[in-house]
N, C-alpha and C positions, 0 to 999 in steps of 0.2 A: 328223689324218688325215681324209680325206673318206670318209664311208660313208653310203649312202642319202641323199646330198645334204646331210648334216649332219656336224658335228664330233662325234667320239666322245669320251666321257669314261670310263676304268677305273681312269679318266676322265681326255692329252697328244695330240699330233697325229700322224696317220699319213697317208701318201699312198698312193693306190691307182693301179694301172696295169693296164689290161685285159690286158696281156701280162706281168703280174708273175710272176716265177719264184718257186717255193717251194723253200726249202732244207730238206733232211732231214738236215742236219748240225746246225746250231743251231736252236733255236726262238729266234729273235732277239727281244729284249725287246719287250714290248707297248707300243704308243704310245698307249694309251687312258688317259683320266683315271680314277683309281681313286676309289671312293666312300668315302674316309676323310676325316674332318674333322681339320684340323691347326691348331695355333697355335704360335708361337715366342715365346721370351723370353730375355733375357740375364741373366748372373749379376750385372750391375751395374744392376739395376732397370730395364733397358731391355726393353720388351715390344712385340711386334708381332704382329698376328693374321694368320693365313694359313689359307685353307681349300683343301683339295685334294680332288677327287672321286676315289673309288676303290671298287671292290667286286668281290669274288670269294669263293667259299667252297668248302669241301670236307668230306668225311665219312669217318669211319673204318669200323669194323666195323658191321654191321647191329645197331642197338641196340633194346632193348625198353624202353618207358617203365617207370620204376620208381615213378611215382606211381600212385595208385589212381583217377585220374579216368577216367570212361568214355570210350570212343571217341566223338569228335565226331560229331554227327548229319549226315546228308546235307542238302543245301540245301532239302529239303522243309520244314524248320524255318526260319522267317524269322530266327531268332536263331542260325543256325549259325556265324556269324563270332564271336559272343560265346563260344560253346562252344569254338571252336578256340582263341581267345585264352586262355580259362581253362585249357585243357588244356596249352598249349605255353609260355605266358609264363614259368612258373617255370624253364624250362630255357634261356631266351634271356638272354644276358648283354651287358653293355656292357664294352668293352675300352678302357682308357685306357693310352697309352704315352708314354714320354718318352725322348729321346736327346740327348746333348750333342754339339754340333757345334763343333769347334775350328777357328779360322782363324789360321794362323801370321802373325807380324809380317813384313812385307816386309823383305828384306835391306837395302834402302836406309836404313831407320831405324837400323840398326846401323853404318852407314858413318861413320867419324870426320869426313869432310868434311861430311856432312849434319849431324851433331850440332854441328859448329863454328858453323854458321849458325842452326840451329834449337834448339840447347840440348837439355836433357834432357826437355822436355815433349812427348815422343813415346812411344807405347806400346812397352814393352819385353817384356811378357808376351803369350803367345798369347791372342787374344780368343776367347771362347766364348759360345754361346747354347744355350738348351734348347728343343728342338722338341717339341711335344706333339701327340698325335693321338688320335682317338677312332674306334672302329669297333664292330662287333657280332660275335657268335658264338653258338654253341649247344652244350649239353652232349650228348655222344654216348655217354658211358659213365658209369655211376653212380660210378665211382672218380675222376671229376674231369677227364676229357679233353674238351677243347672244340675244336670245329672253327671255323676262321675263315679269312680271306684272308691270304696271305703278306705282302701289302703293308701290312696292318694292323700287323704286328709286326716287319717287317723292320728290322734294325739297332737295335732298341729296347734301351735300357739297363734300363728298368723296364717291367713289364707288370702292370697292376692290373685285376682283374675284379670287376664289380659285379653282384649278383643283384637280381631284382625285389623280394625281401623286405628289401632294404637292406643285406645283407651285402656286404663288400668284402674281397677277399683278394688276395695276391700270386700271380702266375702265372709259369710258366716255359715257354719255347718248347721243345717236344720236338723239333720239326723243321719245316722249311718248304721248299716247292718253288716256286721263282719261275717255273718254266716254266708250271705250271698255276695258280699263285697260290693255293696251298692251304697252310695251316699248322695245326698242332695245339698247343694250349696246355694244360699240366697245372696244375691247382689242387688244393690239399689238400681232402679230404672223402671221405665214404662215403655211399652211398645218396642221391646227388644226383638230383634229377628230370632225366630225359632226354627227348629227342625220339624220335619214331618215324619211321623212314625208309620212303619209298615206293620203288617200282621205276620206273626211268626209262622203261622201255618202256610203262608204263601211262599216261604223261603224253600228253595230246592237246590240240590247239588247241581253245579254247572252254571248257575246264575252269576252275573258279574258281582264283584265285591270290591268296594272302594273304601279305603281307610284314610281318614284325615286326622292329624294330631300333631304332637310335638315330640317326636322321638329324639332323645338325647338333648332336649331343649331347642331343637330346630323347629321353629314355629311354622305352622301351616304346611306341613309336609304331606304330600298325597302319594299313596301307593295303590296299585290296582292288581286284582287277581280274580279268583272265582270262589264261590262257596264250594268247598271240597266235600263236606259232609254236614249233616244236621243231627241233632240229638245225640252228640257224643256223650257217653256216660262218664261218670267220675272214674270208673275202673279203666275205661278206654284210654284216658289221658293221664292216669296216675294220681288224681286228687283223692283225698281221703274224706269220706262222709260229707259230700256236698250233693244237694239234690238237683242241681242245675244240669240240664241237658244242653251242652255247648254247641255252637256253630263252629265248624272248622273251616279255615280259609288259608289260601296260600298268598294272600295279599301281605306284603311285608309289614310286620309290626315289631316294634322294638321298645326298650325302656323309654318311658316318657309318653308312649301311646296309651297308657292306662287311662280308662275312662272316656276315650275318644270314640266317635261313632264309626260303625261299619255300615256302609250304605249300599243300596241296590242301584241299578242303572237309572232309576227315576229320581234319585236323590233322597230316598226315604231311608230312615234308620232301621236296620234289621238286627243290629246287635251292638253291644258295648265291648270294645277290645279289652282282653283280659290277660291272656297267658300265651306263652310260646313254649315249644320244646327246645330246651337249651342245647346248642350245638347242632341243631338241625336247621334246614332252610325250608321255607314254605310250609311250615306247620304252626299255625296260630289259632287261638280260640277266642270266641266272643260269647258273652251272655245274651241269649235271645231277648229281643226288645220287649216281648210280652211279659217275661219274668221281671225284667228291669222296671218296666212301667208299673207293675203291680206292687213291687217293693217300694218304689219311689213314692207312689201315692200314699202308702201307709206312713212313710217317713214324713211327708208333708202334713198329713192330717193328724197324726198321732205322735210323731217324733220318734217312734220305735216300731219294730216289727215283731209280731207274735208268730213264731213258727210252731206248727203242730208237732205233737210228740205222743207216741204210744208206748214206748218203753220196752222194746225187744232187741235182742241180739240174734242175728240170723246169718245163714249161709246158704248158698245155692246147693240144692241136693244133687249129688252125683252117685253113680253106682258104688264108687269106693267108699263114700261117706255112709251110704245106706248099709253096706256090708259091715263096716267098722262098728256102727251103732248096734246093729242086730247081733253082733258077735260078743258084745259086752256081757259079762257074767253079772248076775244079780241086778239086772236092769228090767224095769217094768215097761220100758219104751220099746216098741217094735214098729219100725217104719215099713209101711206097706207100699207107699207111693213110690213111683219111679222118678218123678220130677216134681219141681216146685221149690218153695223156700222153707227150709227147716229152721224152726225156732230153737235157738240154742239156750237162750236165757230170757226170763221175763222179770223185769224190775218190780220188786214188791211195791204195792200201792200205786202202780202206774195204770193208765187207762187199759192197757192190754191185760194186766192182772185183774182189774175190775170186770173186764169182759169175759174172763175165764180162759184166756189163752194159757197154754202150758208148754214147757220145753218138750220137744219131741213132736209137736204139732207141725204139719206141713201145710203152708199156705199155697193154695192152687189158683184161686181167683180173688180179685178185689173188684167190687162193683161189677161183677159178671165179666171181667176181663182177665184172661189168663196171665199169670206172672211167672217168670222163670229166672229172674235175677233180682238181687237185693236192690240194685239201682232202680228198677221198676217199682218196687214196693215203696222206696223212699220218695219217688216222684209222685206216686198216687197219694201218699199221706200228705206231702207238702202242698199239693194242689187242692186237697180236700178242705183244708183250713181247720182252725180250732173249733170244736163243738159239732162238727159235721158227723153224720152217720155213715160210717164206712163199713160196707158189707164184705165179709170175708168168707170164702169157702175153704174149710180146713179138712185135712184127713188126719184123724187121731187113731192110731193103730189101724183097725179095719173098718172104722166108721167115718162117714162123711158128715160134717157139721156145718151149719150156717151160723155165723157169729157177727154181731154188730159191735163195732168199736168206735168210741167217740174220742178223737184225739184231744188232748189237753195242751195248754201252752208249755213250751219247752222250758224246763227249769233254768234259771239264770246261770247256774254253775255249769251248764252244758252248752251255752251259747257258742 
């Protein structure tokens, strides 16, 4: 995908269109390369290496560090990075995964005519290979719950977690949410060292940003930069239909950093490292910790996440779009508004349909807050939750309407 003039890595390719519509039915899969290092091998001593970029992370409940290390000092101390690493490193883990991929033998190999000419020296058993991946994570509860990216553990047959003190244990995936790319892994243990979580609203551009993880499998790698921006929308970085507003940082993150923590100067987690701009330097993205924490909590308590859905297709209104619609012959839709979010389609039977929304309506406010981008609408709906009352101010032709929409759970086919 093209984003900021570069390819994005969450690290696959996306295309952007200035008139791109946003679907609030599915959050269609992310086309960014993830920050996960991967390798493959076969059961017949065939091995091939493969590296895939991937990164994203999430958090559960607000956790309190269980170690006795003092709070990391502010940057007045020139060794503040060392203090942060000493404080947090015991709670940062490396996650190694493996999965078996089977490939069926083509039917032609079993055809009698084929075997007549080529004999029995053809494969008759399904071929298989083992794919291995490496990512990062961090302990959020002293009883062994670890936050990481969903893409790190997705479809894994085995999950192995390694601590900085050399211990290695088997992990179990409690739940994962591919929409936000968050997962929680459970490992055995009590009184494990944990991280401390910051508040997303306290994160500001220019603050220190410290990433700890396992890029390319190099355990306990530390990089330092700053928070370059906050609340980067999906269209800013080229992702498709994702409701997360990302933290941008220039701290170096690479494949294998997926799921690792992004920290402030006090050693508190501010985000989960997730994506990079492929081919660019100093442009990485992390999921804000408040979002990760909310998703992780649902995964721990319910094993799944319900994402709100209203069922509209929309586009930001521009003078060109307004003129185009109003020039259509035989149309009973006339757009009077100059700005807002134009509803292009309403899914039959959806919450938006039930509330009376129509194609041609222009959303101008949600919960008394002006909206001018589809990204903003998505974030309002995502934060509202299933069953909440969402107040919308619409303009329909020359009338201003107040409508209440109750988001429903996103259909499974659109996850």
